[in-house]
C-alpha positions in Angstrom: 25.1 -15.1 -8.5 25.9 -15.3 -4.8 29.0 -17.5 -4.3 28.3 -18.1 -0.6 25.2 -17.7 1.6 26.4 -15.0 3.9 23.2 -14.9 6.0 23.6 -18.6 6.7 27.2 -18.1 7.7 26.2 -15.4 10.2 23.4 -17.6 11.6 25.1 -21.0 11.5 28.8 -20.2 11.7 29.6 -22.0 8.5 28.6 -22.1 4.8 29.3 -24.2 1.8 30.9 -23.0 -1.4 30.2 -25.3 -4.2 32.8 -26.1 -6.9 35.6 -23.7 -6.0 37.3 -25.7 -8.7 35.9 -28.2 -11.3 35.4 -31.7 -10.0 38.1 -33.1 -12.2 40.7 -30.9 -10.4 39.6 -32.5 -7.2 39.9 -35.9 -8.8 43.5 -35.1 -10.0 44.5 -33.9 -6.5 43.1 -37.1 -5.0 45.1 -39.2 -7.4 48.3 -37.5 -6.3 47.4 -38.0 -2.7 46.9 -41.8 -3.2 50.3 -41.9 -4.7 51.8 -39.9 -1.8 50.4 -42.3 0.9 51.4 -45.4 -1.0 48.0 -47.0 -1.0 45.5 -47.8 -3.8 41.8 -47.1 -4.3 41.5 -50.5 -5.9 43.1 -52.5 -3.0 41.2 -52.2 0.3 43.5 -54.8 1.9 45.9 -51.9 2.5 43.3 -49.8 4.3 44.3 -50.9 7.8 44.4 -47.5 9.7 41.4 -45.2 10.4 43.4 -42.1 9.4 46.4 -41.6 7.2 47.9 -38.1 6.9 48.9 -36.6 3.6 49.9 -33.0 2.8 50.4 -30.4 0.1 53.2 -28.1 1.1 54.0 -26.5 -2.3 50.7 -25.6 -3.9 51.8 -27.2 -7.2 49.5 -28.6 -9.8 45.8 -29.1 -8.9 46.4 -28.0 -5.3 47.4 -24.6 -6.5 44.1 -24.4 -8.4 42.3 -24.8 -5.1 44.3 -22.1 -3.3 44.1 -19.6 -6.1 40.4 -20.2 -6.9 38.6 -17.0 -7.8 35.4 -18.5 -6.2 37.2 -19.1 -3.0 38.7 -15.6 -3.0 35.2 -14.1 -3.5 33.7 -16.2 -0.7 36.5 -15.3 1.8 36.1 -11.6 0.8 32.3 -11.9 1.5 32.8 -13.3 4.9 36.0 -11.7 6.2 35.9 -8.5 4.2 37.8 -7.6 1.1 41.5 -7.8 2.0 40.7 -9.1 5.5 42.5 -12.4 5.0 45.8 -13.6 3.7 46.1 -16.0 0.7 47.5 -19.5 1.3 50.3 -21.0 -0.8 49.3 -24.6 -0.2 46.4 -26.7 1.1 48.5 -28.1 4.0 47.6 -31.2 6.0 45.0 -33.6 4.6 43.6 -36.4 6.7 42.4 -39.4 4.8 39.8 -41.4 6.7 39.3 -45.0 5.9 36.2 -47.2 6.3 36.0 -50.8 7.6 38.5 -50.2 10.5 37.9 -49.2 14.1 37.7 -45.4 14.4 40.5 -43.1 15.6 40.3 -41.6 19.0 39.8 -38.1 17.6 36.0 -37.7 17.4 35.5 -35.1 20.2 33.8 -31.7 19.8 36.3 -28.9 19.5 37.3 -25.7 17.7 40.8 -25.4 16.1 43.8 -23.6 17.4 43.2 -20.0 16.3 45.6 -17.7 18.2 49.4 -17.6 18.0 51.5 -17.0 21.1 54.8 -15.0 21.1 56.8 -18.3 21.5 55.4 -19.7 18.3 52.9 -22.1 19.9 49.1 -21.8 19.4 46.1 -21.7 21.6 42.5 -20.6 21.5 41.1 -17.2 22.5 38.2 -14.8 21.9 40.5 -12.8 19.5 41.2 -15.5 16.8 43.7 -14.8 14.0 42.4 -17.6 11.7 39.2 -19.1 10.3 38.8 -22.7 9.1 38.5 -23.9 5.6 37.5 -27.4 4.7 38.2 -28.6 1.2 36.9 -31.8 -0.3 39.0 -33.9 -2.6 36.6 -36.9 -2.7 32.8 -37.3 -2.7 31.6 -37.2 0.8 28.1 -38.4 1.6 26.4 -38.8 5.0 28.1 -42.2 5.7 31.6 -41.1 4.5 32.8 -39.5 7.8 31.7 -35.9 7.0 32.7 -33.4 9.5 29.9 -32.7 12.0 29.1 -29.1 12.7 27.0 -27.6 15.5 25.1 -24.9 13.6 25.0 -21.7 15.7 27.5 -22.9 18.3 29.9 -20.0 17.5 27.8 -17.6 19.6 28.1 -19.8 22.7 31.9 -20.0 22.3 32.2 -16.3 21.5 30.5 -15.6 24.8 32.7 -18.0 26.8 36.2 -16.8 25.5 38.0 -13.5 26.0 41.4 -12.2 25.0 43.3 -14.7 27.2 45.0 -17.4 25.1 44.2 -20.8 26.5 45.2 -24.4 26.0 42.8 -26.1 23.7 43.1 -29.4 25.5 41.9 -27.8 28.8 38.6 -26.6 27.3 37.0 -30.0 26.5 34.0 -29.4 28.7 33.4 -26.0 27.2 33.3 -27.5 23.7 31.1 -30.5 24.8 28.6 -28.0 26.2 28.7 -25.2 23.6 25.9 -25.6 21.1 24.7 -28.9 22.7 21.2 -28.1 21.7 22.1 -26.8 18.2 21.2 -28.8 15.1 24.1 -30.9 13.7 25.0 -30.4 10.1 27.2 -32.5 7.9 30.0 -31.2 5.6 29.0 -33.3 2.6 29.7 -32.6 -1.1 31.7 -33.4 -4.2 35.4 -33.0 -5.0 36.1 -29.3 -5.4 33.5 -28.2 -2.8 34.6 -26.2 0.3 33.2 -25.0 3.6 34.1 -21.8 5.4 33.8 -22.3 9.1 33.9 -19.6 11.8 36.8 -19.9 14.2 34.3 -20.3 17.1 32.1 -23.0 15.5 32.2 -26.3 17.3 32.8 -29.3 15.0 34.0 -32.9 15.2 35.1 -35.8 13.1 33.1 -39.0 13.1 33.4 -42.7 12.3 33.5 -43.7 8.6 30.5 -45.9 7.8 30.8 -45.8 4.0 32.9 -47.8 1.6 35.4 -45.3 0.0 38.1 -43.3 1.8 37.4 -39.6 2.5 40.0 -37.0 1.4 39.6 -33.6 2.9 41.9 -30.7 3.7 41.3 -28.7 6.9 43.3 -25.6 6.8 43.5 -22.3 8.7 43.1 -19.1 6.8 45.0 -16.3 8.5 43.0 -13.1 9.1 44.8 -9.8 8.3 44.0 -8.7 11.9 42.5 -10.7 14.8 38.7 -10.8 15.1 37.5 -8.6 18.0 34.4 -6.9 19.3 33.3 -4.2 16.9 34.2 -6.1 13.8 31.3 -5.4 11.4 32.1 -8.1 8.8 29.9 -11.2 8.6 32.7 -12.9 10.6 32.2 -10.4 13.4 28.4 -10.4 13.2 28.3 -14.2 13.5 29.6 -14.0 17.0 26.6 -12.2 18.5 28.9 -9.7 20.3 
């Protein structure tokens, strides 16, 4: 059985991988994250901020089951080529979005930093060294602040960037325009689901209109070598180069 729809990834610049771990593993990770942020799923009076940041920096317990998932490994191999990516030791930063409060000022269209500079800072370029992985630790429906994705926008961005490493914040207009006419998809699913997102695919957060907080990791997966013209993996073919 196919783990990931590779054709859809090439066309849309992202694809879902269902149940990279069982749902109960996602539930266990979420319980640890509640404890980490010092809030309770049973006491909405403490939900006063639109976003609270949590993290997994060790890959212990249920978080390690995510990063070592055989399904995830197979999906990444299918998209980036076998051995074309580097395993992660942890799930990294995890924004928790809360309902019933004014939204955060972070809802603009963008791509993530994808290119390291020699001084250790990061920018964006047409030779990205990472791709994006979204991992769900809670059930995310259409009203639960799912990440918005402009399906197919990766080709517009690929055509607009070159080898120069540029400041992400200076490219707001490019990202506003890229894929403007593309259909918008929503990264919905259950705890344990994941999305592989092309480094050029334009995406955005959105306001939470639901009732339960949304827990989702958004982590870069390092590529073994930067993506460049001539790459014949699905990751390369998705650019339209």
